[in-house]
C-alpha positions, 0 to 999 in steps of 0.5 A: 125077847128073842125075835126072828126076821123073815124074808123069802129070799134071805136067811132068817136073822135072830136078834134080841128085841132091845137090840132090834129096836134102835135099828128099826127106829133108824129104819123109820119105824115109829116105836118108842120104848118097846118093839111089837111082837110082830111087824113088817117092813113092806117092799114099798118101805125098804128103800127108805128103811135101808137109807135110814139104817145106812145113815145111822151106821155112818153116824156110828163112830164107835166101831172105829178101830185105832191101830197103835204103832207101838207093838208092845201096847197091850191090845184089848181082846175083841171078845171084850169089846162091846158090840156096836150099832153098825155090827148089830145092824149089818145082818138085818141090813143085808136082809133088807137089801136082798128083799129089795132086790127080790121084791119081798117084804120083811116080817118079824115075830117071836122066835120059837122056843127050843 
C-alpha cells in the first residue's frame, strides 16, 4: 500500500508501507508486521523519533560507497544498486526535523488513488 505522510510546514512524503515500517520502528513506533493505515507522530514524540531514526541510519553501513583506485574496474551503475535504509529514511527524517522546528505533528494515511 502506498502511504502519504503529512505535516503542515513540510512537503508530503510518499512511501510504500513495507518501506515505511522499518523507519517507523526506528522512530519508536511499536508496530510488528503491518503498518496501520493511519497514524501520527505527535510533536511531543518528534525528538525521540528523530534520534531513533538517526541512530538506525548511523548503524546502516550498506550505503558506504567503495571507490576503486583502478580506473579500468567495471563500476556498477547506480540504478542497479538496492536502495538503502539511509536513503529511504532521509525524506521522512527531513519532514520530522521541519515539523519539530515548527511545532507540528506528522500524520500518515493511504495515498489517494489517481
